[in-house]
C-alpha distance (Angstrom), angle and dihedral (degrees) to the residues before:
residue distance angle dihedral
M1 . . .
T2 3.69 . .
T3 3.90 127.2 .
D4 3.64 134.7 -172.0
S5 3.78 88.9 -95.6
N6 3.77 87.9 65.3
R7 3.88 93.6 -109.5
T8 3.77 112.4 158.6
Q9 3.65 129.8 -157.5
D10 3.79 88.7 -110.4
E11 3.69 88.7 66.7
H12 3.87 93.6 64.6
V13 3.77 111.2 81.2
H14 3.77 113.8 -155.9
A15 3.81 114.4 -148.4
H16 3.73 92.0 -128.2
T17 3.65 85.4 77.3
H18 3.24 86.0 24.9
D19 33.13 129.5 -36.5
G20 10.65 144.4 9.4
V21 4.08 51.5 78.9
D22 3.92 132.8 131.0
V23 3.69 100.4 -115.4
G24 3.73 92.4 -171.3
E25 3.73 93.4 63.3
R26 3.81 122.4 129.7
A27 3.76 123.4 -142.5
A28 3.69 136.7 -171.3
G29 3.80 103.0 -99.4
N30 3.78 129.5 -165.8
L31 3.83 99.8 -16.9
S32 3.71 128.5 129.8
R33 3.75 114.4 -109.4
D34 3.75 91.8 -111.6
T35 3.79 95.7 56.9
L36 3.87 93.1 51.6
P37 3.83 120.8 105.1
D38 3.82 111.5 -110.1
T39 3.88 89.7 -111.4
L40 3.85 89.0 62.8
R41 3.67 104.0 37.1
D42 3.86 90.7 98.7
V43 3.78 87.3 69.1
V44 3.78 93.1 71.3
P45 3.89 109.9 45.8
A46 3.67 120.8 -132.2
A47 3.73 94.2 -148.3
A48 3.84 123.5 83.0
P49 3.70 114.6 -56.0
T50 3.74 115.5 -97.0
V51 3.88 100.5 176.8
G52 3.84 120.2 109.2
V53 3.64 122.5 -169.8
V54 3.83 128.2 -155.0
I55 3.93 112.4 -160.7
V56 3.81 105.9 -165.0
A57 3.78 108.0 -145.6
G58 3.73 100.6 144.9
G59 3.81 100.0 109.4
S60 3.84 129.8 107.8
G61 3.93 95.4 -125.5
T62 3.79 92.2 -149.9
R63 3.77 96.2 157.8
V64 3.81 97.1 71.2
G65 3.84 91.8 59.9
G66 3.74 128.4 -133.3
D67 3.80 132.3 79.9
E68 3.83 98.8 -83.1
L69 3.82 119.9 89.8
K70 3.78 109.9 -103.0
Q71 3.81 90.7 -129.1
F72 3.76 90.4 56.1
R73 3.82 96.7 50.3
W74 3.71 118.5 108.6
V75 3.97 122.7 -108.9
A76 3.71 125.4 169.7
G77 3.75 94.0 -2.0
K78 3.84 105.6 -45.8
P79 3.81 138.9 50.9
M80 3.84 113.6 -78.0
V81 3.76 95.2 -114.6
L82 3.78 91.7 54.6
H83 3.72 94.7 51.5
S84 3.97 88.8 61.0
L85 3.79 94.0 40.5
Q86 3.88 94.9 53.1
T87 3.92 91.8 42.1
F88 3.68 92.4 58.1
Q89 3.71 97.1 39.2
L90 3.83 88.1 57.6
R91 3.73 88.0 70.0
P92 3.71 117.5 92.2
D93 3.89 91.6 -152.3
V94 3.91 91.2 63.5
A95 3.66 114.5 93.1
L96 3.69 99.3 177.3
V97 3.88 139.0 5.8
V98 3.80 115.4 -154.5
V99 3.79 113.6 -160.3
V100 3.82 112.9 -159.8
L101 3.81 107.9 -151.9
P102 3.86 130.9 -178.5
R103 3.70 114.0 -84.2
D104 3.71 95.2 -106.2
F105 3.82 90.1 58.4
A106 3.73 104.2 34.0
A107 3.78 92.3 80.5
D108 3.83 94.1 42.4
P109 4.00 106.6 25.3
P110 3.77 117.9 -169.5
P111 3.85 110.5 -89.0
W112 3.84 93.4 -118.5
I113 3.73 91.4 67.0
F114 3.73 88.5 73.7
Q115 3.78 92.3 65.4
C116 3.75 88.5 104.6
D117 3.89 141.5 65.0
I118 3.75 96.0 -53.7
D119 3.74 90.8 -168.3
R120 3.92 87.7 66.9
L121 3.73 96.6 43.3
L122 3.81 130.5 94.3
V123 3.81 124.2 171.8
S124 3.82 117.2 -147.4
Q125 3.73 130.9 -169.9
G126 3.85 116.9 -106.9
G127 3.78 122.5 -125.2
R128 3.77 132.7 -138.0
D129 3.76 93.7 -78.2
R130 3.79 139.4 10.4
M131 3.92 95.3 -87.1
Q132 3.84 90.2 50.7
S133 3.82 89.0 51.1
V134 3.81 93.0 48.0
Y135 3.83 89.5 48.3
N136 3.80 92.4 51.7
G137 3.85 90.6 48.8
L138 3.91 90.3 51.4
E139 3.81 90.9 50.8
D140 3.74 89.0 58.1
M141 3.95 94.7 53.7
P142 3.66 115.4 110.5
E143 3.84 119.3 -117.5
N144 3.90 94.7 -109.8
I145 3.87 91.3 65.4
E146 3.83 108.7 110.0
T147 3.80 101.3 171.9
V148 3.82 126.8 36.5
V149 3.81 125.6 -157.0
I150 3.72 117.1 -164.6
H151 3.82 120.1 -160.8
D152 3.72 135.3 178.3
A153 3.80 112.4 -125.8
A154 3.93 87.8 -142.6
R155 3.82 86.3 71.9
P156 3.86 97.2 67.2
L157 3.85 97.3 164.2
A158 3.74 99.7 68.5
S159 3.82 113.0 173.9
G160 3.84 116.2 -129.3
T161 3.86 89.0 -147.2
V162 3.84 89.6 57.3
I163 3.77 93.2 46.1
D164 3.79 87.3 54.5
R165 3.78 92.5 52.8
V166 3.88 96.4 51.4
I167 3.88 92.4 45.0
R168 3.80 91.3 50.5
E169 3.77 93.6 51.6
A170 3.83 94.9 44.7
R171 3.79 88.0 51.1
N172 3.83 85.8 59.8
G173 3.80 90.2 63.0
H174 3.94 104.7 -94.6
G175 3.68 138.1 83.1
A176 3.74 121.9 -94.0
I177 3.75 132.7 -164.9
A178 3.86 134.3 -171.9
A179 3.86 111.2 -119.3
L180 3.72 141.1 158.3
P181 3.84 128.5 -141.5
V182 3.77 115.1 -103.0
V183 3.77 109.0 -111.5
D184 3.88 100.6 171.9
T185 3.87 118.9 87.5
L186 3.88 106.0 -107.3
K187 3.84 120.9 -141.0
E188 3.78 126.0 -166.6
V189 3.75 111.9 -145.5
D190 3.76 137.3 -171.4
A191 3.76 129.7 -123.8
D192 3.85 89.0 -84.7
G193 3.69 94.3 53.2
R194 3.85 96.1 -107.0
I195 3.81 114.5 140.9
V196 3.82 111.3 -108.6
R197 3.85 97.5 -176.3
T198 3.76 145.6 -28.3
I199 3.84 111.4 -105.5
D200 3.84 119.3 -133.5
R201 3.83 103.2 -117.1
T202 3.83 95.4 -172.5
N203 3.80 94.5 109.7
L204 3.89 99.3 25.4
W205 3.71 122.7 114.7
R206 3.82 132.9 -179.1
A207 3.88 109.6 -123.0
Q208 3.76 118.0 -134.2
T209 3.77 133.8 165.2
P210 2.91 150.3 -76.3
Q211 3.80 96.1 81.4
A212 3.72 120.1 -179.7
F213 3.85 132.7 -161.6
P214 3.78 140.5 170.5
R215 3.75 106.1 -94.1
A216 3.87 95.5 -117.0
M217 3.82 92.6 50.1
I218 3.82 97.6 51.9
D219 3.79 92.8 41.3
E220 3.75 91.0 52.6
V221 3.78 97.9 47.3
H222 3.76 94.1 49.2
T223 3.84 90.2 48.1
R224 3.77 91.7 51.8
A225 3.81 92.2 43.5
R226 3.73 90.7 53.0
R227 3.77 90.9 50.5
D228 3.80 93.1 46.8
R229 3.88 93.0 43.4
L230 3.92 87.7 -123.2
A231 3.75 118.7 168.8
A232 3.74 126.3 -155.8
T233 3.94 136.8 166.2
D234 3.79 92.5 -135.1
D235 3.75 141.1 21.0
A236 3.84 95.2 -114.9
A237 3.83 89.3 62.7
L238 3.85 88.9 61.8
C239 3.70 91.0 53.3
E240 3.82 90.2 47.9
H241 3.88 90.8 50.5
Y242 3.84 92.6 52.6
G243 3.83 96.6 41.8
F244 3.79 100.5 -104.7
P245 3.88 114.9 146.7
V246 3.91 115.8 -111.8
V247 3.76 123.0 179.7
V248 3.80 129.3 -164.6
V249 3.78 124.4 -124.0
R250 3.80 121.9 -171.2
G251 3.76 114.1 -86.6
S252 3.68 129.2 -159.9
E253 3.89 134.8 -111.9
R254 3.78 85.6 -122.4
G255 3.73 86.3 67.6
M256 3.82 93.1 73.0
K257 3.58 120.7 139.2
V258 3.86 119.1 -117.8
T259 3.74 102.7 -134.2
E260 3.89 108.6 140.3
A261 3.75 128.1 43.5
G262 3.92 91.2 -107.4
D263 3.87 89.7 57.1
F264 3.80 89.6 77.2
V265 3.80 92.2 65.6
I266 3.73 88.8 52.5
A267 3.71 95.5 47.5
E268 3.80 88.7 51.9
S269 3.74 90.2 56.3
L270 3.79 93.4 45.2
S271 3.82 90.9 51.7
M272 3.88 89.4 63.3
L273 3.81 91.0 57.6
S274 3.89 123.0 86.7
E275 3.82 118.6 -121.8
């Protein structure tokens, strides 16, 4: 396919060659359908899977230092990208995982990325920023996908319970993002570092991923944002801008984003805790 950013079909590498919601709700997690209690089996559909996942791993990861890309660095026994890929592929409701890699790696992915169900893997080429990378991943989703989950590769410890929550809400016709309430006191400061005011944190939440959306919704907002040259730091912000409803579901501390070099130590510790 060709886009107005001059991406061609050859730039896509198929792996064959290859948060109004009860935030205390519990869900089934990463269990096979046969092991679920009867009361929970409706969480995992018996029909053909219609969930598609975009794992955004197209950034440069410069803040962690070193020559190796952040998303390729190992944490808790495997590369960060592989954690997310394998977590989503454990789910029977997931039809395909699209991993968006930097341009230099999309055509020749690291070999470890194929430690998965390669029949449900597609590698797509990253863009100049996160929005472009997500757009590219959405373009590569097959037509049968009805629900799209978008996840940052820099959050390697995605919780199966949280994934359940966002998918369930997206199937109800609106967007859903994982998030946690802000617990620290927030200060607004001026350019000289002086405190201007204390911000009321009562209704403030820290956004995470995964974020899930009906397919038609997320396709539309990304198409419109591209046309309007709109930039945003997450996909829910696009939905907000264009008037589509998005709810928050409770996330997890395990959903932390690995940003600085010291975050790898924290992630290692969190990986040893149960959900």
